C-alpha positions as CSV (number, residue, x, y, z in Angstrom):
1,M,36.5,-35.0,5.7
2,K,33.7,-33.4,3.2
3,K,31.2,-36.6,2.8
4,I,31.1,-36.6,6.3
5,Y,29.7,-33.1,6.5
6,L,27.5,-33.5,3.2
7,I,26.2,-37.1,4.7
8,L,25.8,-34.8,7.8
9,I,23.8,-32.2,6.4
10,M,21.7,-34.0,4.7
11,V,20.6,-36.8,7.9
12,I,20.0,-34.1,10.2
13,P,17.0,-32.7,8.7
14,I,15.8,-35.9,7.6
15,Y,15.9,-37.4,11.2
16,A,14.0,-33.9,12.6
17,M,11.2,-33.9,9.5
18,G,10.8,-37.1,11.4
19,Q,10.5,-36.4,14.5
20,D,7.1,-34.2,13.5
21,L,5.4,-36.2,11.4
22,V,5.3,-39.0,14.1
23,E,2.1,-38.3,16.4
24,V,-0.1,-40.5,18.8
25,N,-3.4,-41.5,17.7
26,H,-6.0,-40.1,19.9
27,P,-9.9,-40.5,20.2
28,K,-11.1,-37.2,21.0
29,P,-13.7,-37.6,23.9
30,Q,-16.9,-37.3,22.1
31,E,-18.7,-35.1,24.5
32,L,-22.8,-34.6,25.1
33,K,-24.6,-31.7,22.4
34,G,-26.3,-28.7,24.1
35,F,-24.8,-29.4,27.3
36,K,-26.2,-27.0,30.0
37,M,-26.1,-27.6,33.8
38,Y,-28.0,-24.6,36.0
39,P,-28.0,-23.0,38.5
40,N,-23.8,-23.2,39.1
41,P,-23.4,-21.8,41.9
42,A,-26.3,-23.9,43.1
43,Y,-28.1,-22.5,46.2
44,G,-31.4,-24.3,46.2
45,D,-32.0,-28.1,46.4
46,E,-32.1,-29.4,42.7
47,I,-30.0,-28.5,39.9
48,Y,-31.0,-28.6,36.4
49,I,-29.7,-30.4,33.4
50,T,-29.6,-30.6,29.7
51,T,-28.6,-31.8,26.6
52,A,-30.2,-31.7,22.9
53,T,-31.6,-35.4,23.0
54,N,-33.3,-34.7,27.0
55,G,-32.8,-39.0,27.8
56,N,-31.7,-41.1,30.4
57,K,-28.3,-39.7,32.3
58,K,-26.6,-41.2,34.8
59,I,-25.1,-38.6,37.1
60,A,-22.0,-39.3,39.3
61,V,-21.1,-36.7,41.8
62,Y,-18.3,-36.0,43.4
63,D,-16.0,-34.1,46.2
64,V,-12.6,-32.5,45.8
65,F,-11.3,-35.8,47.2
66,G,-12.4,-37.7,44.8
67,E,-14.8,-40.1,46.0
68,L,-18.0,-40.4,44.9
69,V,-20.5,-38.9,47.3
70,L,-23.8,-39.2,44.9
71,T,-24.9,-41.2,42.2
72,E,-28.1,-41.0,40.5
73,V,-30.2,-41.7,37.3
74,I,-32.6,-38.8,36.3
75,T,-35.2,-39.3,33.2
76,T,-36.6,-35.6,33.5
77,N,-33.8,-32.7,33.6
78,T,-33.8,-31.7,37.3
79,L,-31.0,-33.8,39.9
80,N,-32.1,-33.7,43.8
81,I,-28.8,-31.9,45.3
82,S,-30.0,-31.5,49.0
83,R,-28.1,-34.9,50.3
84,L,-24.5,-32.4,49.7
85,V,-23.5,-29.6,51.8
86,P,-21.9,-26.7,50.2
87,G,-18.7,-27.2,48.9
88,V,-17.5,-28.0,45.4
89,Y,-17.8,-30.7,43.2
90,V,-16.9,-32.5,40.1
91,L,-20.2,-33.4,38.2
92,Q,-19.8,-36.5,35.6
93,V,-23.3,-36.5,33.2
94,T,-22.6,-40.1,31.2
95,E,-25.8,-39.7,28.0
96,R,-25.8,-42.3,25.3
97,K,-22.1,-43.6,26.1
98,K,-21.2,-39.4,25.9
99,T,-19.6,-38.1,29.1
100,M,-20.0,-34.6,30.3
101,T,-17.9,-33.5,32.9
102,R,-18.1,-30.4,35.2
103,K,-17.4,-28.3,38.1
104,L,-20.3,-27.6,40.5
105,V,-20.2,-25.2,43.3
106,V,-23.1,-25.8,46.3
107,K,-23.2,-22.5,48.5
């Protein structure tokens, strides 16, 4: 009987340590350096999107239902949002295979 307890005492800590060591490798998403979007909330027809490199940006804007409502490629830092009705949107900016997602409020 003592042998069974001794084996259990030795096996349980090894099993528990093995559980702690198990890890799934998830690559960290690459985000845009120096990302800024302003003004937010937006009151006019334009918002400004800047990054550290300020290259061409692919913009996708989704409404709260997940519908794509605006897509555009901008070469400057200005995005025309005059077609958007007041509400809450999700703005996705992609530049050089790096993506940043932010909430945009249009008043």
